DRENNU-930110 format. One record per residue: residue number from 0; y, x, z of N, C-alpha, C in turn. Coordinates in Angstrom, 2 decimals. Atoms other than C-alpha are relative to their C-alpha. Layout:
N
[node NUM [Y X Z] [Y X Z] [Y X Z]]
...
//
This chain:
53
[node 0 [1.02 -0.74 0.00] [75.47 91.20 54.64] [-1.00 -0.43 0.25]]
[node 1 [1.09 0.02 0.77] [72.42 91.20 53.24] [-0.88 0.19 1.54]]
[node 2 [0.80 -0.54 -1.07] [69.36 90.95 55.82] [-1.22 0.49 -1.32]]
[node 3 [1.46 -0.83 0.62] [65.91 93.01 55.05] [0.39 1.04 0.76]]
[node 4 [-0.20 -1.49 0.10] [65.46 96.59 55.02] [0.05 0.79 -0.65]]
[node 5 [-0.58 -0.77 1.40] [66.80 99.63 53.26] [-0.83 1.20 0.39]]
[node 6 [0.22 -1.98 -0.07] [65.60 103.13 52.32] [1.60 0.38 0.02]]
[node 7 [-1.20 -0.76 -0.02] [68.02 105.06 53.31] [-0.36 1.78 -0.02]]
[node 8 [0.22 -1.36 0.81] [68.24 108.68 51.99] [1.25 1.03 0.72]]
[node 9 [-0.86 -0.63 -0.63] [69.94 111.25 54.25] [0.32 1.21 0.28]]
[node 10 [-0.15 -1.37 0.81] [71.43 114.58 52.97] [0.67 1.02 0.80]]
[node 11 [-1.07 -0.49 -0.65] [72.80 117.28 55.07] [0.74 1.45 -0.59]]
[node 12 [-0.78 -1.27 0.67] [75.47 119.63 53.10] [-0.32 1.34 0.90]]
[node 13 [-0.04 -0.90 -0.91] [74.82 122.04 56.08] [-0.87 1.27 -0.46]]
[node 14 [1.45 -0.35 -0.07] [70.67 123.10 55.46] [-0.33 -0.35 -1.10]]
[node 15 [0.18 0.42 1.46] [70.12 121.23 52.25] [-0.95 -1.52 0.31]]
[node 16 [1.02 0.90 -0.96] [67.58 119.09 54.84] [0.16 -1.47 -1.45]]
[node 17 [0.38 1.38 0.00] [66.23 115.58 53.43] [-0.38 -0.91 1.03]]
[node 18 [0.86 0.36 -0.64] [65.21 112.74 55.11] [-0.20 -1.48 -0.32]]
[node 19 [-0.29 1.59 0.23] [64.20 109.13 53.86] [-0.70 -0.85 0.99]]
[node 20 [0.37 0.90 -0.84] [63.98 106.72 56.33] [-0.20 -1.56 -0.55]]
[node 21 [-0.21 0.92 0.62] [63.49 102.83 55.96] [1.26 -0.46 1.49]]
[node 22 [-0.68 0.77 -1.40] [66.16 100.81 58.41] [0.67 -1.39 -0.69]]
[node 23 [-0.10 1.21 0.42] [67.98 98.02 58.66] [1.53 -0.18 0.81]]
[node 24 [-0.84 -0.23 -0.41] [71.76 97.22 59.17] [0.92 -0.47 0.81]]
[node 25 [-0.87 0.67 -1.06] [73.65 96.15 62.45] [1.13 -0.89 -0.54]]
[node 26 [-1.15 0.89 0.13] [76.61 93.95 62.96] [1.45 0.86 -0.59]]
[node 27 [-1.25 -0.59 0.61] [79.21 97.03 62.59] [0.00 0.18 -1.60]]
[node 28 [1.05 -0.49 1.82] [77.31 97.50 58.79] [0.16 1.26 -0.47]]
[node 29 [0.73 -0.90 0.30] [75.98 100.57 59.84] [-1.56 0.01 -0.27]]
[node 30 [1.98 0.02 0.03] [71.89 101.27 59.29] [-0.33 0.51 1.25]]
[node 31 [0.74 -0.14 -1.66] [69.91 101.49 62.44] [-1.18 0.57 -1.08]]
[node 32 [1.36 -0.70 0.48] [67.33 104.11 61.17] [-0.99 0.83 1.40]]
[node 33 [0.39 -1.18 -0.39] [66.90 106.12 64.21] [0.01 1.19 -0.06]]
[node 34 [-0.05 -1.64 0.29] [67.96 109.35 63.04] [1.51 0.12 1.03]]
[node 35 [-1.41 -0.41 -0.94] [70.43 110.81 65.65] [-0.16 1.57 -0.84]]
[node 36 [0.29 -1.70 0.68] [70.29 114.87 63.96] [-0.84 0.77 -0.80]]
[node 37 [0.57 -1.42 1.14] [69.39 117.07 60.98] [-0.51 1.02 1.54]]
[node 38 [0.40 -1.42 -0.30] [67.20 120.46 62.35] [0.86 0.50 0.16]]
[node 39 [-0.95 -1.01 -0.29] [70.21 122.38 62.42] [0.31 -0.17 0.67]]
[node 40 [-1.41 0.31 -0.74] [71.82 120.63 64.62] [1.12 -1.24 -0.63]]
[node 41 [-0.85 0.50 1.17] [74.00 119.05 61.94] [-0.17 -1.74 0.70]]
[node 42 [0.63 1.04 -0.25] [74.42 115.55 63.53] [2.07 -1.00 -0.41]]
[node 43 [-0.91 0.43 -0.02] [78.01 114.45 62.24] [0.37 -0.50 -1.48]]
[node 44 [0.74 -0.01 1.59] [78.19 115.44 58.43] [-0.68 0.44 -0.67]]
[node 45 [1.16 0.40 0.51] [75.75 113.56 56.50] [0.11 -0.17 -0.74]]
[node 46 [0.62 0.78 1.63] [75.11 112.07 52.84] [-0.81 -0.98 0.39]]
[node 47 [0.86 1.02 -0.07] [73.89 108.94 53.32] [0.39 -1.35 -0.51]]
[node 48 [0.83 0.73 1.25] [72.58 106.55 50.60] [-1.12 -1.08 0.53]]
[node 49 [1.03 0.84 0.24] [70.83 103.50 50.59] [-0.06 -0.90 -0.69]]
[node 50 [0.03 0.30 0.85] [69.65 101.18 48.65] [-1.33 -1.54 0.44]]
[node 51 [0.44 1.46 -1.11] [67.75 97.26 49.94] [-1.88 0.52 -0.90]]
[node 52 [2.07 0.07 0.68] [63.61 97.39 49.45] [0.08 -1.36 -1.00]]
//
C-alpha cells in the first residue's frame, strides 16, 4: 500500500454533484477524506476515483 496523499474525486450518480478532496488510505485500503454523504442525501451509491498526488 502506497503512503502519501491522494486526490480523490467523488461523483454522485443521483444528482451529478462532484467533489474533489484530498485524503489518505487506511489499513482497510479505503480512502479517508472525511466525506460522509452528498448534498442530495446519497451516501452509498458513489463513484470514487483516486490518484496519488
